[in-house]
C-alpha positions in Angstrom: 289.9 -8.5 35.0 287.8 -11.6 34.2 288.0 -14.7 36.3 289.4 -16.7 33.4 292.3 -14.1 33.1 292.9 -14.4 36.8 293.1 -18.2 36.5 295.6 -17.9 33.6 297.7 -15.4 35.6 297.8 -17.7 38.6 298.7 -20.8 36.6 301.3 -18.8 34.6 302.9 -17.8 37.9 302.9 -21.4 39.1 304.2 -22.7 35.8 306.9 -20.2 34.8 308.0 -18.2 37.8 307.8 -20.9 40.4 307.9 -24.1 38.3 305.3 -25.7 40.6 304.3 -28.9 38.8 303.2 -32.1 40.7 305.0 -32.6 44.0 306.6 -29.2 43.9 304.1 -26.8 45.5 303.9 -23.3 47.0 301.9 -21.9 49.9 298.5 -20.3 49.2 299.5 -17.2 51.2 302.0 -16.3 48.5 299.1 -15.6 46.1 297.0 -13.1 48.2 297.1 -10.5 45.4 294.4 -12.5 43.5 291.0 -11.1 44.6 289.1 -14.2 43.7 291.7 -16.7 44.9 289.3 -19.0 46.7 286.9 -19.3 43.8 289.8 -19.9 41.3 291.3 -22.6 43.5 288.0 -24.3 43.9 287.3 -24.4 40.2 290.8 -25.5 39.2 290.9 -28.3 41.8 287.5 -29.5 40.6 288.7 -29.6 37.0 291.8 -31.5 38.0 294.3 -28.9 36.8 295.4 -28.0 40.3 296.5 -30.0 43.3 295.6 -28.6 46.7 297.8 -29.8 49.6 296.6 -29.4 53.1 299.6 -29.4 55.4 299.7 -28.7 59.1 299.3 -24.9 59.5 299.0 -24.0 55.8 297.6 -25.0 52.4 299.7 -25.2 49.2 299.0 -25.6 45.5 300.7 -26.9 42.4 299.8 -27.6 38.8 298.8 -31.1 37.6 301.5 -32.3 35.1 299.0 -34.7 33.6 297.2 -31.7 32.1 300.3 -29.7 31.1 299.4 -29.3 27.4 295.8 -28.1 28.2 297.1 -25.7 31.0 299.6 -24.1 28.7 297.0 -23.8 25.9 294.6 -22.1 28.4 297.2 -19.7 29.6 298.3 -18.7 26.1 294.7 -18.2 25.0 294.0 -15.8 27.9 297.4 -14.2 28.1 298.6 -13.9 24.4 301.6 -11.7 25.5 303.2 -14.8 27.2 302.9 -17.1 24.2 305.9 -19.5 23.8 307.3 -18.6 27.2 306.0 -21.7 29.0 307.9 -25.0 28.7 
């Protein structure tokens, strides 16, 4: 699986399953199944598409609602089977 596909799957999980946009976030430990998690987080935070919250004892992530259209477009281009499932 390519890094771009992993990014799309992570963002899809945040957007659809958990609805983590903006101030609603989820702990990083819930995403351990992604083999390149640290690299993915680093790249998405740098691009501004992901917020990284550093809390006492844990780190958490959520999607940046400012880039919602671009994020959805990215997910659908790398995961065509989920097209039109994201709101």
